[in-house]
C-alpha positions, 0 to 999 in steps of 0.5 A: 418523251411526251412533252406537250403541255397538260392543260393544253392552254393557260388559263389566260388562253381558255379565258381568251377563247371564251371572250372570242366566243361570247365577248368581254361583258358576257364572259364577265357574267359567266365568271360570275356564276357559282351555281348552275341549274338545269331543266331536265327534258330538252336541256339535259336530255333532247327532250323525247319521252320515251315509254315502255309498258310500265311507263317511262322507260329511257332518257338519253344523255350525252357523256360530254355533258356529264364530263363538263358537269364533273369538271364544274363540280371539281372546282367547287360550282354547285349543280342542280336540276329543276324540272316539272316532271317526276322522273326516277331517271333524272333523280338518278342521273343527278345523284351520279353526278353529285348534284347539290340539289335535285327538284323533281315534279316542280311546276312552282320553278321560282319558288323551287329555285329559292330553295336551291339557292338556300340549299347550296348557300348561293344567291340567285344573282350568282346563279345561271339557269338553263330552260328550254320552254315557257314554264322556265321563265319564272326561274330565268327571270330570277337569276343572274345569267338566263340561258336558253337552248335553241329549241326554246320558244322566241319568248323564252330566248328573248328573256335569255342573255345567252342561247346555246349553239348546241341543242339541249341533250346534245352538248348544250350543257357542256358548252355552258359549263365550259363557258363558265369555267373558261371565263372564270379561269378555272378551266385548267384547274379542272382538267388537272383535278379530273385524274384524282379518284375522289372525283371519279364516280363510285360503283353505287352512283353508276348503278342502274335502277332495276326497272330502268335504263339509261343511255 
């Protein structure tokens, strides 16, 4: 008989792990987050643009990032993507993960962020934004918790309260979702809910678009 605990740690244990990583003050800021907004290229993906004869053909996503996003959604956190590029692949990935708001082809990121907040019913002060370049600065200025990935320019990182250890498209998103959940003492609840069918993707959400592929 397997008598090992599930979840492996208590909520207090996960919270302590978050505090050990980022400190009390920043853990408190992560605990206040109710809306997570992500740039696409360089954050949800490594940032490489792969083209085929008919244009953009591939984007690479980290499956561990995806699980972290599902875990965040199981406890009521809102997810959104805000990117300057038009990409059917990004839109498909966001729909697959049931993002609450999808803004693509938007260089006016501050205005788009305001729309996201209105659509999700979340205040900007309770929002976290993860960016990787200068175009993200207006959105980073507007949220309560601005976050950058390591490849972001120094001017961007200087305006952020946290810089992920993992690279964009290679665990940065999971790092952020874990910090939010652990700081909020919601990580154990998210783990418990993962086994419920309601949170599992439907076939129509995972089917690839006819002319595009994802990895």
